[in-house]
Each structure stands twice: as C-alpha cells, then as structure tokens.
C-alpha positions as CSV (number, residue, x, y, z in Angstrom):
1,M,122.8,105.4,162.9
2,T,126.0,107.2,162.2
3,E,127.9,110.0,163.9
4,N,127.4,112.0,160.7
5,E,123.6,111.8,160.9
6,S,121.9,115.2,161.5
7,P,120.6,115.8,165.1
8,D,117.2,116.6,163.6
9,H,117.1,113.3,161.8
10,L,118.1,111.4,164.9
11,K,115.4,113.2,166.8
12,L,112.8,112.4,164.1
13,T,113.8,108.8,164.1
14,E,113.1,108.7,167.9
15,L,109.8,110.5,167.5
16,L,108.6,108.2,164.7
17,E,109.5,105.1,166.8
18,Q,107.2,106.5,169.5
19,A,104.5,107.5,167.1
20,K,104.3,104.3,165.0
21,P,102.6,102.0,167.6
22,L,100.2,104.8,168.5
23,M,99.1,105.3,164.9
24,L,98.5,101.6,164.4
25,K,95.8,101.6,167.1
26,M,94.0,104.7,165.7
27,Y,91.2,105.0,163.2
28,P,91.8,107.7,160.5
29,D,89.6,110.3,162.2
30,Q,91.5,109.7,165.5
31,Q,94.8,110.1,163.6
32,K,93.7,113.6,162.3
33,V,92.9,114.7,165.9
34,W,96.3,113.3,167.1
35,V,98.2,115.3,164.5
36,V,96.6,118.5,165.6
37,E,96.6,117.9,169.4
38,S,99.5,115.7,170.3
39,P,102.8,117.3,171.5
40,L,104.6,114.3,169.8
41,A,103.0,115.1,166.5
42,Q,103.8,118.8,166.9
43,E,107.5,117.9,167.3
44,I,107.4,115.8,164.1
45,K,105.6,118.7,162.3
46,S,108.3,121.1,163.5
47,I,111.1,119.0,162.1
48,L,109.2,118.5,158.9
49,A,108.8,122.2,158.5
50,N,112.6,122.6,158.7
51,H,113.4,119.5,156.7
52,P,110.7,118.8,154.0
53,E,113.1,116.2,152.5
54,Y,112.1,113.9,155.4
55,Y,108.5,113.7,154.3
56,A,108.8,110.4,152.5
57,E,110.4,108.8,155.5
58,I,107.6,110.1,157.8
59,R,104.9,108.9,155.4
60,A,106.6,105.5,155.2
61,V,106.4,105.1,159.0
62,V,103.1,106.7,160.0
63,G,101.3,107.1,156.7
64,G,99.9,110.2,155.1
65,V,98.6,111.8,158.3
66,F,100.9,114.8,158.0
67,P,100.3,117.2,155.2
68,E,102.9,117.2,152.5
69,P,105.2,120.2,152.9
70,K,104.7,123.0,150.3
71,G,108.4,123.5,149.9
72,K,109.2,119.9,149.2
73,A,112.8,118.9,148.5
74,G,113.3,118.5,144.8
75,S,111.2,121.4,143.7
76,S,113.4,124.0,142.1
77,T,111.1,127.0,142.1
78,S,112.9,130.1,143.3
79,G,112.0,133.8,143.4
80,D,108.6,135.2,144.1
C-alpha cells in the first residue's frame, strides 16, 4: 500500500480482509442476512456508496453479495 492511496481505499482493504474469512463460512442465504445486519457490511456499503469504482474489487474478494451501485464508475450519464 502506498502513501498516495485514498484513506477510504485503505479502510476498505482492511474491512475486506475481515469480511473474506467470514463469507467463506456462510451459505448464500446467510450472506444476504450478513449484508443487511452486520456493522462490518454496513461500513463496506458506506464506502461503496461513496466510491462505486471499488465495486469490482469488493466483488472479487467477497463475491456478489453487495448490490452493484447504480452510479457505477464508467457510466457517463449526466443530467436528469
């Protein structure tokens, strides 16, 4: 990790390191409950809400348990 890395990304990396072993032990239905109820999952969701560009990284570590953000990085729709 570098000094130039975003504090949010560093925090996300820590959270994912904690979440990965938990997720490996859970069945898919347990994972869905964990995403809704776990404070750890809520922190990851909070970072994801601010940084949708991290979705691929989150998915690579814990799978697709978190919903894909609507405002995904790379989408260039602007104006409502």
